[in-house]
N, C-alpha and C positions, 0 to 999 in steps of 0.2 A: 694463667700461669703466675701472674703477680700475686694473686690471692693465695696460691699455694706457698709461694716464697715468703709472704708476710706471715702466714700461719706457722711456717717453720721458724721464722725469726721470733715469733711469740713463744714457741715451744722452747727455743734456746734461752730466751729471757727467763722462762720458768726454771730452767736448770740453773741459771745464774743465782737465783734465790737460794738454792741449796748450797751453792759454793759460798755465798755470803754468810750463810749460817755456819759453815765449817770455818770460815775466816774468823768469825766472832768467837766461836766455841772452841776452836782447836787448842788442845792442851799444850802443844809444843810449837816452837817456832817453825820447824820443818812442815808441820801440818798447815800452818798459816801461809807459808810460802807456796806450798803446792796448790792451795786453794786460790791464792793470788795469781799463780800461773794459769790455773784453770779459768779464772775470770778474764784474764787477758786473751786466752785462746777463744773463749766463748764470745768475747767482744769482737774479735776479728771475724768470727763466723757471722755474727749478727750484722756487722757492717758489710760483709760480702753479700749476704742475702738481701740486705736493703739496697745495695748497689745494683744488684740484678733486678730486683722488683721495681725499683724506681727509675731504672735505666740512667743512672747518674754515676759516672766513673770517679767522681770526687771521693766517694766513700771508700773505694778501693785504696786510694792514696792514704787516707787516714788509717785504714786497716794495716797497711804495710808499716807505717810509722809506729803504730801501736805494737805490732809484732816485734819490731826492732827494740822498742823500749822494754818490752817484757823480757826479751833475751838478755839485755844489759842488766835488768833487775835481778834475773836469775843468776847471772855471773857474779854480781855484787854480793848476793846472799851466799853463794857458795864460797866466795873468798872470805867473807866474814865468819861463816860457820867453820871453815877450815882452820882459821887462826885461833879458835877457842881451845 
């Protein structure tokens, strides 16, 4: 089971490479913010998969904190974009 979870975490990491490309290449600020949100979500998924694969609940705590920070970043971006 842990081999499957590690394989899924590796696949999610591969998708993160695509999101990093969009973050670098994105022509607009909104594209960059969406890709940054995607990176945050994928990071939470990787941490959750690692937590299950390694049977270590510490990674879930880190994933929750990362998810909260991503939500605050999105709210900050929306506030900044609205003021333009």
